[in-house]
C-alpha positions as CSV (number, residue, x, y, z in Angstrom):
1,Y,-5.3,162.0,154.3
2,G,-2.7,163.2,151.8
3,T,-3.0,166.7,153.1
4,L,-2.5,165.5,156.7
5,A,0.6,163.6,155.6
6,L,2.0,166.7,153.9
7,A,1.4,168.8,157.1
8,R,3.1,166.2,159.2
9,A,6.1,165.8,156.9
10,L,6.6,169.5,156.5
11,G,6.1,170.3,160.2
12,R,8.7,167.6,161.2
13,A,11.1,169.3,158.8
14,G,10.7,172.6,160.7
15,I,8.6,174.2,158.0
16,A,5.6,176.3,159.1
17,V,2.3,175.0,157.7
18,A,-0.8,177.0,157.0
19,L,-4.0,175.1,156.0
20,A,-6.7,176.9,154.0
21,D,-10.0,175.0,153.8
22,P,-13.7,175.9,153.4
23,K,-14.7,173.4,156.0
24,R,-14.3,174.2,159.7
25,V,-13.4,170.6,160.8
26,T,-10.8,168.7,158.7
27,R,-8.4,165.8,159.3
28,A,-5.3,167.9,158.5
29,G,-6.6,170.8,160.6
30,A,-6.4,168.6,163.7
31,S,-2.6,168.1,163.3
32,R,-0.3,169.8,165.8
33,F,2.0,170.6,162.8
34,V,-0.5,173.1,161.3
35,R,0.4,176.5,162.6
36,R,-2.4,178.4,161.0
37,R,-6.0,177.5,160.0
38,L,-7.6,179.7,157.4
39,A,-11.2,179.7,156.1
40,C,-11.3,180.1,152.3
41,P,-14.0,179.7,149.6
42,D,-14.4,176.3,148.0
43,A,-12.4,175.8,144.8
44,A,-15.7,174.9,143.1
45,D,-16.5,178.6,143.4
46,T,-13.5,179.4,141.2
47,E,-13.9,183.2,141.1
48,A,-14.3,183.6,144.8
49,F,-11.5,181.2,145.6
50,L,-9.0,182.9,143.2
51,E,-9.9,186.3,144.5
52,W,-9.3,185.1,148.1
53,L,-6.0,183.4,147.3
54,T,-4.7,186.3,145.3
55,A,-5.5,188.7,148.2
56,F,-3.9,186.4,150.7
57,G,-0.7,186.2,148.6
58,E,-0.5,190.0,148.2
59,R,-0.8,190.4,152.0
60,E,1.6,187.6,152.9
61,P,3.9,186.9,149.9
62,G,6.4,184.0,149.8
63,H,4.3,180.9,150.7
64,V,4.8,177.7,148.8
65,L,1.5,176.3,147.4
66,F,0.7,172.6,147.6
67,P,-2.3,171.4,145.5
68,S,-4.3,168.9,147.6
69,S,-6.8,168.1,144.8
70,D,-7.2,167.8,141.1
71,A,-9.1,171.2,141.1
72,L,-6.2,172.9,142.9
73,A,-3.6,171.4,140.6
74,W,-5.6,172.7,137.7
75,L,-6.0,176.2,139.1
76,F,-2.4,176.6,140.3
77,A,-1.1,175.6,136.8
78,R,-3.7,177.6,134.8
79,H,-3.1,180.8,136.8
80,A,0.6,180.2,137.5
81,P,1.8,183.5,135.9
82,A,-0.5,185.5,138.3
83,F,0.2,183.4,141.4
84,A,4.0,183.5,140.8
85,R,4.0,187.2,141.7
86,S,3.1,186.3,145.3
87,F,3.6,182.6,145.8
88,R,6.4,180.1,145.2
89,L,5.2,177.4,142.9
90,Y,6.4,174.0,141.6
91,A,3.7,173.7,138.9
92,P,4.1,172.4,135.3
93,P,2.5,174.3,132.4
94,F,-1.3,174.1,132.3
95,A,-1.3,172.2,129.0
96,T,0.7,169.5,130.8
97,V,-1.6,169.3,133.8
98,L,-4.7,169.3,131.5
99,T,-3.2,166.3,129.5
100,L,-2.8,164.3,132.7
101,L,-6.1,165.3,134.4
102,D,-8.2,164.7,131.2
103,K,-8.3,160.9,130.8
104,K,-8.9,161.2,127.0
105,R,-5.8,163.3,126.6
106,L,-3.9,161.1,129.0
107,H,-4.7,157.9,127.1
108,D,-3.7,159.5,123.8
109,A,-0.4,160.6,125.3
110,A,0.3,157.2,126.9
111,Q,-0.4,155.4,123.6
112,A,2.0,157.7,121.8
113,V,4.9,156.6,124.0
114,G,4.0,152.9,123.9
115,L,2.2,152.5,127.2
116,A,-0.8,150.1,127.1
117,V,-4.2,151.6,128.0
118,P,-7.7,150.0,128.1
119,H,-9.9,150.3,125.0
120,T,-11.6,153.7,125.6
121,V,-14.0,155.9,123.7
122,A,-14.6,159.5,124.8
123,L,-18.2,160.5,124.0
124,A,-19.3,163.9,122.9
125,S,-22.9,163.5,121.8
126,E,-25.8,160.9,121.7
127,E,-25.3,160.5,118.0
128,E,-21.7,159.5,118.5
129,L,-22.8,157.2,121.3
130,R,-25.2,155.3,119.0
131,E,-22.5,155.0,116.4
132,V,-19.8,153.5,118.7
133,A,-22.1,151.5,121.1
134,P,-22.2,148.3,119.0
135,R,-18.4,148.1,118.9
136,L,-17.7,148.5,122.6
137,P,-16.2,145.4,124.5
138,Y,-19.0,144.9,127.1
139,P,-19.0,145.2,130.1
140,V,-17.6,148.7,130.0
141,V,-17.0,151.3,132.7
142,L,-18.7,154.6,132.3
143,K,-16.4,157.1,134.0
144,P,-15.7,160.8,134.1
145,R,-13.1,162.3,131.8
146,T,-11.8,164.3,134.8
147,Q,-12.3,164.5,138.5
148,A,-11.4,168.2,138.5
149,F,-14.4,170.3,139.4
150,L,-16.7,167.2,139.4
151,A,-19.2,168.0,142.1
152,S,-20.2,164.4,142.8
153,G,-16.7,162.9,143.0
154,H,-18.1,159.9,141.0
155,K,-15.5,157.4,140.0
156,G,-17.4,155.3,137.5
157,G,-20.2,152.7,137.0
158,L,-20.5,149.4,135.1
159,V,-22.6,149.0,132.0
160,S,-23.2,145.3,131.2
161,Q,-24.9,145.5,127.8
162,E,-25.3,147.7,124.8
163,R,-29.0,148.3,125.4
164,E,-28.2,149.9,128.8
165,L,-25.6,152.4,127.6
166,L,-27.8,155.2,126.4
167,A,-29.9,155.3,129.6
168,A,-26.7,155.1,131.7
169,V,-25.1,158.1,129.8
170,R,-28.3,160.2,130.3
171,T,-28.3,159.3,134.0
172,Y,-24.6,160.2,134.3
173,R,-25.2,163.6,132.5
174,A,-28.1,164.4,134.9
175,H,-26.3,163.6,138.1
176,H,-22.6,164.3,137.6
177,T,-22.1,167.9,136.6
178,L,-18.8,169.5,135.9
179,G,-17.9,173.1,137.1
180,A,-17.8,176.0,134.7
181,E,-14.0,176.3,135.0
182,A,-13.5,172.9,133.3
183,V,-16.3,173.4,130.7
184,A,-14.7,176.8,129.7
185,V,-11.5,175.0,128.8
186,D,-13.2,172.1,126.9
187,S,-16.9,171.9,126.3
188,T,-16.8,168.1,125.8
189,L,-15.3,167.4,129.3
190,P,-18.7,166.9,130.9
191,W,-19.4,163.8,128.7
192,P,-18.3,160.5,130.2
193,M,-15.9,157.9,128.7
194,A,-16.8,154.3,128.0
195,Q,-13.8,152.1,128.9
196,E,-13.1,148.4,128.8
197,F,-13.6,146.8,132.2
198,F,-10.8,144.8,133.8
199,P,-12.1,142.7,136.8
200,D,-8.7,142.9,138.5
201,A,-9.3,146.6,139.0
202,E,-11.4,145.7,142.1
203,T,-8.5,144.3,144.2
204,N,-5.3,144.4,142.3
205,I,-4.3,147.9,141.0
206,Y,-0.6,148.5,140.6
207,G,0.6,152.0,141.4
208,L,3.7,153.8,140.5
209,S,4.3,157.0,142.5
210,G,7.2,159.4,143.1
211,F,8.8,162.6,142.1
212,V,10.4,163.9,138.9
213,G,12.6,167.0,138.8
214,R,12.1,170.0,136.6
215,D,13.9,170.3,133.2
216,G,14.7,166.6,132.9
217,G,15.8,166.2,136.5
218,P,16.0,162.8,138.2
219,T,12.9,160.6,138.7
220,V,12.5,158.4,141.8
221,I,9.6,155.9,141.8
222,R,8.0,153.6,144.4
223,A,5.5,150.9,143.6
224,A,2.6,149.4,145.5
225,R,-0.5,147.3,145.0
226,K,-3.9,148.6,146.0
227,V,-5.4,145.6,147.7
228,L,-8.8,147.0,148.7
229,Q,-10.7,150.2,147.8
230,R,-13.9,151.9,148.9
231,P,-16.3,151.6,147.1
232,R,-14.9,148.2,146.3
233,R,-15.2,148.3,142.5
234,F,-14.4,152.0,141.8
235,G,-13.0,154.0,144.7
236,I,-10.3,155.3,147.0
237,G,-7.7,152.9,148.2
238,V,-7.9,151.8,151.9
239,C,-5.1,149.2,151.9
240,F,-1.8,149.0,150.0
241,E,1.2,146.7,150.0
242,A,4.8,147.5,148.9
243,A,5.8,146.0,145.5
244,P,9.0,146.1,143.4
245,V,9.0,148.5,140.5
246,N,8.2,146.9,137.2
247,P,11.0,148.0,134.8
248,R,8.8,148.1,131.7
249,A,6.1,150.1,133.4
250,Q,8.7,152.5,134.8
251,E,10.3,153.0,131.4
252,G,6.9,153.8,129.8
253,L,5.9,156.1,132.6
254,V,9.1,158.1,132.5
255,A,8.7,158.4,128.7
256,L,5.2,159.8,129.3
257,L,6.4,162.3,131.9
258,E,9.1,163.5,129.5
259,A,6.8,163.7,126.6
260,V,4.2,165.9,128.3
261,G,6.8,167.9,130.3
262,Y,5.6,167.0,133.8
263,F,7.6,167.6,137.0
264,G,6.7,167.3,140.7
265,I,4.8,164.7,142.8
266,F,2.8,162.1,140.9
267,E,0.9,158.8,141.2
268,A,-0.1,156.6,138.3
269,E,-2.6,153.7,138.5
270,L,-2.3,150.6,136.2
271,V,-4.2,147.3,136.0
272,E,-2.8,144.1,134.6
273,A,-4.6,142.4,131.7
274,R,-3.5,140.2,128.8
275,G,0.0,140.1,130.2
276,R,0.6,143.9,130.3
277,L,0.0,146.7,132.7
278,H,-2.5,149.2,131.4
279,L,-2.5,152.8,132.6
280,I,-5.9,153.9,133.8
281,D,-5.4,157.1,135.9
282,F,-2.8,159.7,136.8
283,N,-2.6,162.1,139.7
284,P,-0.3,165.1,139.0
285,R,-0.4,166.1,142.7
286,P,0.0,164.8,146.2
287,Y,-2.3,161.7,146.7
288,S,-4.1,160.0,149.5
289,Q,-1.5,157.4,150.5
290,I,1.5,159.7,150.2
291,A,2.5,158.8,153.8
292,F,3.4,155.3,152.6
293,D,6.0,156.7,150.2
294,E,7.3,159.1,152.9
295,A,7.8,156.1,155.2
296,R,9.6,154.3,152.4
297,G,12.4,156.9,152.2
298,L,10.9,159.3,149.6
299,P,10.4,162.7,151.2
300,L,7.9,164.0,148.7
301,A,6.6,167.0,150.7
302,L,10.1,168.3,151.3
303,L,11.1,167.7,147.6
304,H,8.2,169.8,146.4
305,Y,9.1,172.6,148.9
306,L,12.8,172.5,147.8
307,G,11.8,172.7,144.2
308,A,9.5,175.6,144.7
309,T,12.1,177.5,146.8
310,G,14.9,176.9,144.2
311,Q,17.0,174.7,146.4
312,T,18.0,172.5,143.5
313,S,21.3,171.1,144.9
314,T,19.6,169.9,148.1
315,L,16.6,168.5,146.1
316,E,18.9,166.5,143.9
317,A,20.9,165.2,146.8
318,L,17.7,164.0,148.5
319,L,16.6,162.4,145.3
320,G,19.9,160.5,145.1
321,Q,19.4,159.2,148.6
322,A,15.9,158.1,147.9
323,A,17.0,156.3,144.7
324,A,19.4,154.2,146.8
325,T,16.7,153.2,149.3
326,P,15.0,149.8,148.8
327,Y,11.3,149.9,147.7
328,S,10.3,148.7,151.2
329,A,12.5,150.4,153.7
330,G,12.5,149.0,157.3
331,E,9.0,147.8,158.3
332,A,7.1,150.0,155.9
333,T,5.7,147.2,153.8
334,A,2.0,147.9,154.1
335,Y,-0.3,150.9,154.5
336,H,-4.0,151.2,155.4
337,H,-6.7,153.5,156.7
338,R,-7.6,151.5,159.8
339,L,-11.2,152.7,160.2
340,L,-12.1,152.5,156.5
341,L,-10.4,149.1,156.0
342,D,-12.3,147.7,159.0
343,G,-15.5,149.0,157.4
344,V,-14.8,147.3,154.1
345,R,-13.9,144.0,155.9
346,V,-17.2,144.1,157.9
347,A,-19.2,144.8,154.7
348,Q,-17.4,141.9,152.9
349,W,-18.2,139.6,155.8
350,A,-21.9,140.7,155.8
351,A,-22.1,140.2,152.0
352,R,-20.1,136.9,152.2
353,R,-17.6,138.1,149.7
């Protein structure tokens, strides 16, 4: 859905859009704003994908790259020096992207600037697991350290008691493998994290999303509450409502972005507990509900394009206009995926929840 929103926003701005995807049928590919549809290898096959993209850039230099997934944000940042010869990028250094995509590094960086995070332990061996298991605040969420190159797309699972943890970790390791690209960077990334569970994460996640300019440029933020997600406990949002920006959370998030050196489109997820908002995830890339922020006066796709093409003065002017726009412009006060939301509602009715 985020890729579809990007294609629509860019196409309406008069920018030609080319969509590369390993699948023949895609949501974004059905858009009239996509001028070209290209078949490419899956990013999971990193070597083949990089070879294909490099060859395309050499044949047709000058395209702006938009990462539509964690894996692509990772690859564009890690291989930026090579891609920059043929493409136009708006990608922070790889160390920055890795810090934000690896939840262990993300939590360490957040704590360093004073942002609250759930109690989390990143595991690296069964010996370490046995040592920390008695001290965890059950129930805990067993979740991946990163979604980049995670074949299953698994978001997390609940472990209610200490005696269930070892079996749950072994099951996780057997079923949720990480691609070689990620393992080559950090051999501990395939191990899961055990994180304190906040019940409000089911139906009340607070999101801060927006854009930050390069080299300390202006930051514009919108806020929303994720009302429902699929799967209900750990999943992708299907319904959001506009919310005012929490000043304390914004201050902490801006401090985090400055500390790690990030610029570009972003989304951060936080959950409220014990009177504070706790950071639980960060997307350093376009995200699923990006159309909501586009409709609320924040032209994220165009901002990324302007940054990549060096049109700094126009970018800063648009950021200034967006900063002056209320958090819920016009009638854009709620956002949902109609089909998915109806499915969740039917399931809730059937389960009497």
